[in-house]
C-alpha positions as CSV (number, residue, x, y, z in Angstrom):
1,M,-40.4,12.4,29.6
2,E,-40.9,10.1,26.8
3,N,-39.4,12.9,24.4
4,Q,-36.2,13.2,26.2
5,R,-36.0,9.4,26.9
6,L,-36.4,8.8,23.1
7,L,-34.2,11.2,21.8
8,L,-31.6,10.3,24.4
9,F,-31.9,6.6,23.4
10,A,-31.5,7.6,19.7
11,A,-28.6,9.5,20.6
12,L,-26.9,7.0,22.4
13,V,-27.4,4.1,20.1
14,F,-25.9,6.5,17.2
15,V,-23.0,7.1,19.1
16,L,-22.2,3.6,20.3
17,F,-22.5,2.1,16.8
18,M,-20.3,4.9,15.1
19,L,-17.5,4.6,17.8
20,W,-17.5,0.7,17.9
21,Q,-17.8,0.6,14.0
22,N,-14.7,2.8,13.9
23,W,-12.9,1.1,16.8
24,L,-13.0,-2.1,14.5
25,E,-11.4,-0.2,11.6
26,F,-8.8,1.2,13.9
27,Q,-7.7,-2.2,14.9
28,A,-7.7,-3.2,11.1
29,V,-5.0,-0.6,10.9
30,K,-3.2,-1.8,14.1
31,H,-2.9,-5.5,12.9
32,P,-3.1,-5.6,9.2
33,P,-3.8,-9.2,7.6
34,P,-0.4,-10.9,6.9
35,A,1.0,-10.6,3.3
36,P,0.7,-13.4,0.7
37,P,3.8,-15.3,0.3
38,V,6.3,-13.7,-2.1
39,A,7.0,-15.7,-5.5
40,T,10.3,-15.3,-7.2
41,A,9.0,-15.7,-10.9
42,P,5.7,-15.0,-13.0
43,V,3.5,-18.2,-13.1
44,G,1.7,-18.9,-16.5
45,P,1.9,-20.6,-19.5
46,A,5.0,-20.4,-21.5
47,P,5.0,-18.5,-24.6
48,G,3.3,-20.0,-27.7
49,Q,1.7,-22.4,-25.3
50,P,-2.2,-22.9,-25.5
51,A,-4.3,-20.6,-23.2
52,L,-5.1,-21.7,-19.8
53,I,-8.0,-24.1,-19.7
54,P,-11.1,-22.9,-17.2
55,G,-12.0,-25.3,-14.5
56,Q,-8.4,-27.0,-14.1
57,D,-5.9,-25.0,-12.2
58,V,-7.8,-21.8,-12.9
59,P,-11.2,-20.7,-12.0
60,T,-13.9,-21.1,-14.4
61,A,-14.7,-19.0,-17.1
62,A,-11.1,-16.8,-16.7
63,P,-7.6,-17.6,-16.8
64,I,-6.5,-16.6,-13.5
65,A,-3.1,-18.2,-11.6
66,N,-2.9,-19.0,-8.1
67,V,0.3,-16.7,-7.5
68,G,1.7,-14.6,-5.1
69,L,1.8,-10.6,-4.7
70,Q,5.0,-10.2,-7.0
71,A,3.9,-12.8,-9.5
72,L,2.4,-10.6,-12.0
73,G,5.2,-10.6,-14.4
74,S,6.6,-7.6,-16.1
75,G,7.8,-7.0,-19.4
76,Q,8.3,-3.7,-21.4
77,R,6.0,-0.6,-19.8
78,V,4.0,1.7,-22.6
79,H,3.6,5.1,-20.9
80,V,0.4,7.0,-22.2
81,S,0.0,10.6,-21.2
82,T,-3.3,12.3,-22.1
83,D,-5.2,15.3,-20.8
84,L,-6.7,13.2,-17.8
85,F,-4.4,10.2,-17.5
86,E,-0.9,9.2,-16.9
87,A,-1.0,5.5,-17.4
88,E,1.4,2.8,-18.2
89,I,0.7,-0.6,-19.8
90,D,2.5,-3.7,-19.4
91,T,3.4,-5.8,-22.5
92,V,3.1,-8.9,-20.4
93,G,-0.7,-9.6,-21.0
94,G,-1.3,-5.9,-22.1
95,D,-2.3,-5.1,-18.6
96,L,-3.2,-1.4,-17.6
97,R,-1.1,-1.6,-14.7
98,Q,-1.0,2.1,-13.4
99,V,-3.4,4.8,-14.2
100,G,-2.8,8.5,-12.5
101,L,-5.8,10.8,-12.6
102,R,-4.0,14.3,-13.5
103,T,-7.1,16.4,-12.5
104,Y,-7.2,14.9,-9.3
105,P,-4.1,15.4,-7.5
106,E,-2.4,13.0,-4.8
107,S,-2.9,16.0,-2.1
108,I,-3.1,19.6,-1.7
109,Q,0.9,19.5,-0.7
110,Q,1.7,17.3,-4.1
111,R,-0.5,18.9,-6.7
112,D,1.9,18.0,-9.5
113,Q,1.5,14.1,-8.6
114,P,-1.6,12.7,-10.2
115,F,-3.8,10.3,-7.7
116,L,-2.8,6.7,-8.6
117,L,-6.0,4.8,-8.8
118,L,-4.7,1.8,-10.6
119,K,-1.2,0.7,-9.2
120,D,0.8,-2.5,-9.5
121,R,3.6,-1.6,-7.0
122,G,3.8,-1.3,-3.3
123,A,1.5,-3.0,-0.4
124,E,-1.5,-2.6,-2.3
125,I,-2.4,-3.5,-6.2
126,F,-5.5,-2.6,-8.1
127,I,-5.0,-3.8,-12.0
128,A,-7.1,-4.1,-15.1
129,Q,-6.8,-7.2,-17.0
130,S,-8.2,-8.8,-20.3
131,G,-7.6,-11.5,-22.7
132,L,-8.8,-14.2,-25.1
133,L,-9.8,-17.8,-24.6
134,A,-10.1,-20.1,-27.3
135,R,-11.9,-23.4,-27.6
136,N,-10.2,-26.9,-28.1
137,N,-6.7,-25.5,-26.9
138,E,-6.4,-23.2,-29.9
139,P,-3.9,-20.3,-29.6
140,A,-5.3,-17.4,-27.7
141,P,-3.2,-14.6,-25.7
142,N,-4.1,-14.5,-22.0
143,H,-2.9,-11.9,-19.4
144,Y,0.5,-13.9,-19.2
145,A,1.1,-13.7,-22.9
146,P,4.1,-11.4,-24.1
147,F,2.9,-8.6,-26.5
148,T,5.1,-6.1,-28.4
149,A,4.7,-2.4,-28.7
150,D,5.4,-0.1,-31.7
151,Q,6.9,2.4,-29.3
152,S,7.2,3.0,-25.6
153,E,5.5,6.2,-25.2
154,Y,2.3,7.7,-26.4
155,R,1.2,11.3,-25.8
156,L,-2.2,13.2,-26.9
157,A,-0.8,16.3,-28.7
158,D,-2.5,19.4,-28.5
159,G,-5.5,19.6,-31.0
160,Q,-5.7,15.9,-31.0
161,D,-8.9,14.3,-29.6
162,T,-8.0,10.5,-29.8
163,L,-4.9,8.6,-29.1
164,E,-4.6,4.6,-29.9
165,V,-2.2,2.6,-28.3
166,P,-1.9,-1.1,-30.0
167,L,0.0,-4.1,-28.7
168,H,0.7,-7.0,-30.8
169,W,0.6,-11.1,-30.5
170,T,1.4,-13.4,-32.8
171,D,1.2,-17.2,-33.0
172,P,3.1,-19.3,-35.3
173,S,-0.1,-20.8,-36.6
174,G,-1.0,-17.3,-38.4
175,L,-3.1,-16.1,-35.7
176,K,-2.5,-12.1,-35.0
177,V,-4.3,-10.3,-31.8
178,T,-3.9,-6.6,-31.5
179,K,-4.8,-5.4,-28.3
180,I,-5.9,-1.7,-28.7
181,Y,-6.4,1.1,-26.0
182,T,-8.3,4.1,-27.3
183,F,-8.2,7.3,-25.1
184,R,-10.2,10.4,-26.0
185,R,-10.0,14.0,-25.1
186,G,-12.1,14.9,-21.8
187,S,-13.3,11.3,-21.1
188,F,-12.4,9.0,-18.3
189,L,-14.1,6.1,-20.6
190,V,-11.1,3.8,-22.3
191,E,-12.3,1.9,-25.3
192,L,-10.5,-1.7,-25.5
193,N,-10.6,-3.8,-28.9
194,Q,-9.1,-6.9,-28.9
195,R,-8.7,-7.9,-32.6
196,V,-8.2,-11.3,-34.1
197,E,-6.7,-11.7,-37.4
198,N,-7.1,-15.5,-38.4
199,G,-4.3,-16.3,-40.9
200,S,-4.6,-19.9,-40.0
201,T,-6.4,-22.6,-42.2
202,G,-9.1,-23.0,-39.8
203,D,-11.8,-21.1,-38.2
204,W,-10.9,-19.7,-34.6
205,Q,-13.7,-19.8,-31.8
206,G,-13.3,-18.0,-28.6
207,S,-14.2,-15.4,-26.3
208,Q,-12.9,-12.3,-24.4
209,Y,-12.3,-11.9,-20.7
210,R,-12.0,-8.6,-18.9
211,Q,-11.3,-8.5,-14.9
212,F,-10.1,-6.3,-12.1
213,Q,-7.6,-7.8,-9.6
214,R,-6.9,-6.0,-6.4
215,T,-6.1,-6.3,-2.7
216,P,-8.1,-5.0,0.2
217,P,-6.8,-1.7,1.4
218,H,-4.5,-1.8,4.3
219,K,-5.4,2.1,5.4
220,T,-8.7,2.9,6.7
221,S,-10.9,6.1,6.8
222,G,-12.5,5.6,10.0
223,Y,-12.8,8.5,12.9
224,F,-9.6,7.0,14.4
225,G,-8.2,7.2,11.1
226,G,-8.9,10.5,10.0
227,G,-12.0,10.6,7.8
228,V,-15.6,8.8,7.1
229,T,-15.7,4.9,6.7
230,T,-17.0,3.9,3.0
231,Y,-17.3,0.8,0.8
232,T,-14.1,-0.4,-1.0
233,G,-14.8,-3.6,-3.1
234,A,-16.4,-5.1,-5.8
235,V,-20.0,-4.3,-7.2
236,I,-22.0,-5.6,-10.0
237,S,-25.3,-4.2,-12.1
238,T,-27.5,-6.8,-13.7
239,P,-31.2,-6.4,-15.1
240,D,-32.6,-8.0,-11.6
241,Q,-30.2,-6.1,-9.4
242,R,-29.4,-2.6,-10.7
243,Y,-26.6,-2.4,-8.0
244,E,-25.0,-5.1,-5.7
245,K,-22.2,-5.1,-3.5
246,I,-19.8,-8.2,-3.2
247,S,-17.6,-7.7,-0.5
248,F,-13.9,-9.1,-0.1
249,D,-15.1,-11.4,2.5
250,N,-18.4,-12.5,0.5
251,I,-15.9,-13.3,-2.3
252,A,-13.9,-15.6,0.1
253,K,-16.8,-17.1,1.0
254,K,-18.4,-18.1,-2.2
255,A,-17.6,-17.5,-5.9
256,L,-19.8,-15.7,-8.1
257,D,-21.1,-17.4,-11.2
258,Q,-23.7,-15.6,-13.0
259,T,-24.9,-15.2,-16.7
260,V,-26.1,-11.7,-17.4
261,K,-27.4,-9.7,-20.4
262,G,-26.2,-6.2,-20.2
263,G,-25.1,-4.7,-16.8
264,W,-21.3,-4.2,-15.7
265,I,-18.6,-4.9,-13.1
266,A,-16.6,-2.6,-11.2
267,M,-14.3,-2.2,-8.3
268,I,-15.0,1.1,-6.2
269,Q,-13.6,3.0,-3.4
270,H,-13.9,6.4,-1.9
271,Y,-14.3,8.7,-4.8
272,F,-13.0,6.9,-7.2
273,L,-13.7,3.6,-9.3
274,G,-12.6,1.0,-12.2
275,A,-15.5,-0.5,-14.2
276,W,-15.8,-2.9,-17.1
277,I,-18.6,-2.1,-19.3
278,P,-19.6,-4.5,-22.4
279,G,-21.3,-3.7,-25.3
280,S,-25.3,-3.0,-25.3
281,G,-27.2,-6.0,-25.1
282,E,-24.0,-8.3,-24.9
283,T,-24.2,-11.6,-22.8
284,D,-21.6,-12.4,-20.2
285,S,-20.5,-14.6,-17.7
286,F,-20.1,-12.7,-14.5
287,Y,-17.5,-14.4,-11.9
288,T,-15.4,-13.5,-8.6
289,R,-12.2,-15.3,-7.4
290,V,-10.0,-15.3,-4.6
291,V,-6.3,-15.7,-6.0
292,G,-3.1,-16.3,-3.9
293,G,-4.8,-15.5,-0.7
294,N,-4.8,-12.1,-0.9
295,R,-5.7,-10.9,-4.1
296,Y,-9.6,-10.5,-5.1
297,V,-11.0,-10.9,-8.9
298,V,-14.2,-9.6,-10.2
299,G,-14.6,-10.2,-14.0
300,M,-16.6,-11.2,-17.0
301,T,-16.4,-13.5,-19.9
302,G,-18.3,-12.8,-23.2
303,M,-19.8,-15.2,-25.4
304,E,-17.9,-17.1,-28.1
305,Q,-17.5,-15.8,-31.5
306,T,-16.1,-17.5,-34.6
307,V,-13.5,-15.8,-36.7
308,P,-13.4,-17.6,-39.9
309,A,-10.0,-18.3,-41.7
310,G,-8.8,-15.3,-43.4
311,A,-11.0,-13.0,-41.6
312,T,-11.1,-10.5,-38.9
313,G,-13.3,-10.5,-35.7
314,D,-13.1,-7.5,-33.1
315,F,-13.9,-7.9,-29.2
316,R,-14.7,-4.4,-27.9
317,T,-15.5,-3.1,-24.5
318,G,-15.4,-0.2,-22.3
319,L,-13.2,0.8,-19.6
320,Y,-14.3,3.4,-17.1
321,I,-11.4,4.7,-14.8
322,G,-12.2,7.8,-12.9
323,P,-14.0,9.7,-10.2
324,K,-17.5,9.2,-9.2
325,L,-19.4,12.1,-11.0
326,P,-22.9,11.1,-11.3
327,S,-23.8,13.1,-14.5
328,V,-20.8,11.4,-16.1
329,L,-21.5,7.9,-14.8
330,A,-25.2,8.1,-15.9
331,E,-24.0,8.9,-19.5
332,T,-21.6,6.0,-19.4
333,A,-23.7,3.1,-18.6
334,P,-27.3,2.4,-17.2
335,N,-27.2,2.4,-13.2
336,L,-23.4,3.3,-13.2
337,Q,-24.3,6.4,-11.0
338,L,-25.3,4.2,-8.4
339,T,-22.0,3.7,-7.6
340,V,-22.3,7.0,-5.8
341,D,-23.6,5.0,-3.0
342,Y,-26.0,7.3,-0.9
343,G,-27.5,3.9,0.5
344,M,-31.1,3.4,1.0
345,L,-32.0,7.3,0.7
346,T,-30.9,7.7,-2.7
347,I,-34.3,9.0,-3.7
348,I,-33.6,12.0,-1.2
349,A,-30.0,12.5,-1.9
350,E,-30.0,12.6,-5.6
351,P,-32.2,15.8,-5.3
352,L,-30.0,17.3,-2.5
353,F,-27.0,16.7,-4.4
354,W,-28.6,18.3,-7.7
355,L,-29.2,21.4,-5.5
356,L,-26.0,21.4,-4.1
357,K,-24.3,21.7,-7.3
358,A,-26.6,24.3,-8.6
359,I,-25.6,26.5,-5.6
360,H,-22.3,25.7,-6.1
361,T,-22.6,26.9,-9.8
362,I,-23.8,30.4,-8.7
363,L,-21.5,30.7,-5.6
364,G,-18.3,29.0,-6.9
365,N,-17.5,27.9,-3.6
366,W,-18.4,24.4,-2.1
367,G,-18.3,25.4,1.4
368,W,-20.8,28.4,0.8
369,A,-22.6,26.1,-1.2
370,I,-23.0,23.7,1.9
371,I,-24.2,26.8,3.9
372,F,-26.8,28.0,1.8
373,L,-28.0,24.4,1.3
374,T,-28.4,24.1,4.9
375,I,-30.4,27.3,5.3
376,L,-32.8,26.2,2.4
377,I,-33.5,22.9,4.1
378,K,-33.7,24.6,7.4
379,L,-36.6,26.9,5.7
380,T,-38.3,24.1,4.1
381,F,-38.7,22.5,7.6
382,Y,-39.2,26.1,9.5
383,K,-42.9,25.2,10.5
384,L,-42.0,21.6,11.6
385,S,-39.1,22.9,13.5
386,E,-41.4,25.5,15.1
387,T,-44.0,22.8,15.9
388,S,-41.1,21.0,17.8
389,Y,-39.3,23.8,19.6
390,R,-42.8,25.2,20.7
391,S,-43.6,21.9,22.3
392,M,-40.2,22.0,24.0
393,A,-40.5,25.4,25.4
394,N,-44.0,24.4,26.8
395,M,-42.4,21.6,28.2
396,R,-39.6,23.7,29.8
397,R,-42.3,25.8,31.0
398,L,-43.8,23.2,32.9
399,A,-40.4,21.4,34.1
400,P,-40.7,22.9,37.7
401,E,-44.4,21.5,38.2
402,L,-43.1,18.1,36.9
403,T,-40.3,18.3,39.4
404,R,-42.9,19.2,42.1
405,L,-44.9,16.1,41.1
406,K,-42.0,14.0,41.1
407,E,-41.2,15.1,44.8
408,I,-44.9,14.3,45.7
409,Y,-45.5,11.0,44.3
410,G,-42.1,9.6,44.6
411,D,-41.5,6.1,43.5
412,D,-45.0,5.7,42.8
413,K,-44.6,5.8,38.9
414,Q,-48.3,5.0,38.1
415,K,-49.6,7.9,40.2
416,M,-46.7,10.1,38.8
417,N,-47.8,9.1,35.3
418,E,-51.3,9.9,35.7
419,A,-50.7,13.2,37.3
420,M,-48.2,14.1,34.4
421,M,-50.8,13.2,31.9
422,G,-53.5,15.2,33.5
423,L,-51.0,18.0,33.5
424,Y,-50.4,17.9,29.8
425,K,-54.2,17.8,29.0
426,K,-55.0,20.7,31.5
427,E,-52.1,22.9,29.9
428,K,-52.7,21.4,26.4
429,V,-49.3,20.4,26.0
430,N,-48.2,17.4,23.8
431,P,-45.0,15.6,25.4
432,L,-44.5,14.0,21.7
433,G,-45.1,17.3,20.1
434,G,-41.0,18.2,20.2
435,C,-40.0,14.7,18.9
436,L,-42.2,14.0,16.1
437,P,-41.1,16.6,13.8
438,I,-37.4,16.0,14.2
439,M,-38.2,12.4,13.5
440,V,-39.8,13.3,10.0
441,Q,-36.5,15.3,9.4
442,I,-34.2,12.9,10.3
443,P,-34.0,11.1,6.8
444,V,-33.3,14.2,4.8
445,F,-30.6,15.0,7.5
446,I,-28.8,11.4,6.9
447,A,-29.3,11.5,3.0
448,L,-27.3,15.0,3.2
449,Y,-24.7,13.1,5.4
450,W,-24.2,10.8,2.6
451,V,-24.2,13.6,-0.3
452,L,-21.3,15.4,1.5
453,V,-19.3,12.1,2.0
454,E,-19.7,10.9,-1.3
455,S,-19.0,13.9,-3.2
456,V,-15.7,13.8,-5.0
457,Q,-16.2,17.5,-5.9
458,L,-15.5,18.3,-2.0
459,R,-12.1,16.6,-2.3
460,Q,-9.4,19.1,-2.1
461,A,-12.1,21.9,-2.4
462,P,-11.2,25.1,-0.1
463,F,-13.5,26.9,1.9
464,M,-11.9,29.9,3.8
465,L,-9.2,31.0,6.2
466,W,-7.9,27.7,7.5
467,I,-10.0,25.1,5.6
468,H,-8.1,24.4,2.4
469,D,-9.8,20.9,1.9
470,L,-13.5,20.3,2.9
471,A,-13.2,16.5,2.5
472,I,-10.5,16.1,5.4
473,P,-10.7,17.1,9.2
474,D,-10.3,20.6,10.4
475,P,-6.6,20.7,11.0
476,Y,-7.2,23.0,14.1
477,Y,-10.2,21.3,15.3
478,V,-12.0,24.7,15.5
479,L,-15.1,23.6,13.6
480,P,-15.6,20.8,15.8
481,L,-15.2,22.7,18.9
482,I,-17.7,25.2,17.8
483,M,-20.1,22.8,17.0
484,G,-19.8,21.2,20.5
485,V,-20.4,24.8,21.9
486,T,-23.7,25.0,20.0
487,M,-24.6,21.6,21.0
488,F,-24.4,22.5,24.4
489,V,-26.3,25.5,24.0
490,Q,-29.0,23.7,22.4
491,Q,-29.0,21.4,25.7
492,K,-29.5,24.0,27.6
493,L,-32.5,25.6,25.6
494,S,-34.5,22.5,26.1
495,P,-36.3,21.0,29.0
496,A,-33.9,19.1,31.2
497,P,-35.2,15.4,32.0
498,P,-36.7,15.2,35.7
499,D,-34.6,12.2,36.0
500,P,-30.9,13.5,37.4
501,I,-29.0,10.4,35.7
502,Q,-30.6,11.3,32.2
503,A,-29.9,14.8,32.5
504,K,-26.2,14.3,33.2
505,V,-26.1,11.8,30.2
506,M,-27.8,14.4,27.9
507,M,-25.3,17.3,29.3
508,A,-22.2,14.6,28.2
509,L,-23.6,14.3,24.7
510,P,-22.1,17.5,23.4
511,V,-18.6,16.6,24.7
512,V,-18.9,12.8,23.0
513,F,-20.3,14.5,19.6
514,T,-17.4,16.8,19.7
515,F,-14.9,14.2,20.4
516,M,-16.4,12.2,17.3
517,F,-16.4,15.2,15.2
518,L,-12.6,15.9,15.4
519,W,-12.4,13.2,12.9
520,F,-15.2,14.1,10.5
521,P,-14.4,15.9,7.2
522,A,-14.5,19.6,7.4
523,G,-17.5,19.8,5.1
524,L,-19.7,17.8,7.4
525,V,-18.9,19.5,10.4
526,L,-19.4,22.9,8.8
527,Y,-23.1,21.9,7.7
528,W,-23.6,20.6,11.5
529,V,-22.2,23.8,12.9
530,V,-24.8,26.1,10.5
531,N,-27.6,23.6,11.2
532,N,-27.0,24.0,14.9
533,M,-26.8,28.0,14.9
534,L,-29.8,28.3,12.7
535,S,-31.7,25.9,15.2
536,I,-30.4,27.9,18.1
537,T,-31.8,31.3,16.9
538,Q,-35.3,29.5,15.9
539,Q,-35.6,27.9,19.4
540,Y,-34.4,30.8,21.1
541,V,-37.2,33.1,19.7
542,I,-39.7,30.7,20.3
543,T,-38.7,29.9,23.7
544,K,-38.9,33.5,24.8
545,R,-42.2,34.1,23.2
546,V,-43.8,31.3,24.9
547,E,-42.4,32.1,28.1
548,A,-43.9,35.8,27.6
549,G,-46.8,34.6,26.6
550,G,-46.9,35.0,22.6
551,Y,-47.5,31.5,21.9
552,S,-50.4,30.2,24.0
553,P,-50.5,26.6,25.1
554,A,-54.0,26.2,23.3
555,K,-52.9,27.3,20.4
556,S,-50.3,24.8,20.1
557,G,-52.8,22.0,19.9
558,D,-54.4,23.6,16.6
559,S,-52.0,21.9,14.3
560,F,-52.7,18.5,12.5
561,L,-49.6,17.2,14.2
562,S,-50.5,18.1,17.6
563,K,-54.2,16.7,17.2
564,Q,-52.3,13.3,16.5
565,T,-50.0,13.5,19.3
566,S,-53.0,14.6,21.4
567,K,-54.5,11.1,20.5
568,L,-51.6,9.0,21.5
569,V,-51.1,10.9,25.0
570,D,-54.9,10.4,25.7
571,L,-54.5,6.5,24.5
572,A,-51.4,6.2,26.7
573,K,-53.5,7.8,29.5
574,K,-56.3,5.2,29.2
575,Q,-53.7,2.5,29.4
576,L,-52.2,3.7,32.6
577,V,-55.5,4.6,34.4
578,K,-57.1,1.0,33.1
579,P,-58.1,-1.0,36.5
580,P,-56.4,-4.1,37.0
581,P,-58.3,-7.3,35.8
582,R,-60.6,-8.9,38.7
583,R,-59.4,-12.3,40.1
584,K,-61.7,-15.0,40.3
585,G,-63.8,-15.6,43.2
586,K,-63.3,-11.9,44.4
């Protein structure tokens, strides 16, 4: 039965691929890469010395020193508290070293502790750096330069909408640079202005650079680690390529050096990202580098500006630090919403997410929103599913006759196939009729899968009873076990393959999928459970009607889809009964 073989093959390929992928992730956790050597002191230019020159001991277009994990250097910490952030800025370089997201707790058990997106302590680092590059060895502060702060703590007060945090750097020549971070109430977009006040006697020429520096995550989120594997690494957007991933491995193989007008750079992870966003129409040089063996950098360098003696010049940019909220990202920068990565099925996934969000607005619970969205999708494909289940029911009705034909013809596959095709034509049953409608629905199911995986709204979102977080596995494995039972019932309702080995493998699939789903997020398993239950109900009703004569085989050939599959069956029959070519001389 070609229908069963195709389904069996697709299911096995899916299972083996997912298990293999996540076994590799599991091994990465057990055997993490060695940590880079530890340096005892910061490496960089001495205070008051010229900036590092691109092309010498540092990568082109950005002053990045090849240092160890502990060689970031640290001075005074400036604490910033807003309605969305708990942040720390270091006076060495004016780097944004730590950012906690107050509206996204670390976990359900630690609701008073903001999730740390940027961090410079521990085994993993992820920081935002910026600085200036000057021409002809003129003075300019890079991310090793010592800044001074007016105060050690800043807080966005009630009724205050904007908070500015200035850091100061001064050169004996009279050049002054003020690095100003501007935080706004209700916004994950931080504005950065590197203001140059040229008090020297000559013109100053230079450019700004902005970059992220991070180490690869040691933890993984595969099935063996408790979750779903998602991409962590660098991404860029250009006019030619709206969204391009640059993995850590690709950065290690080849450094990026690309001039771009517009666009942005980012480091993304599951649910969250950091993105440097230049001004509209600005031309920058995008670059990537490996630093110290285990640090990966993605950054951009702007075009040179001239600040005449006695004048002031501003170097402005935007820095998004926060969750992957599609509507917010779309308003922040063109194509930034693509960091909510639905893959190749984005055109299907985006409307599904919009519908899921609209249902949640009405119901106020993401779990019930998933259930109602599943019902709506099932209703949309009701007629296709009906065609599929009707074909399966007819195949099940013919199962005893197919078994009898197998006993008659034994190993004579050609005779067996001819007899099967004749039976199908006589009973007006299409063996492909149960498969093709399912194939049409697969892209929608996959798109919904990624919608549920990528939606930060499901993170720590409760459903009911024991499900307190739809983004993590069911703590008691109830939903995966229910899913396995429903899959087993579906197998019983479907026609069994005539081959006993295929039949045993098909019956083993519910066990395999149940094992996989033990580590799926509860929201995903909830979708599968509801979908399976609806499918069982529809398939049971149709099967009973077919067995009772409610759906005549003749009617099952009236639809356009059935007519097309009939043509495929007839073509296959012609190929099977085609006489062998005559030999010469016979």
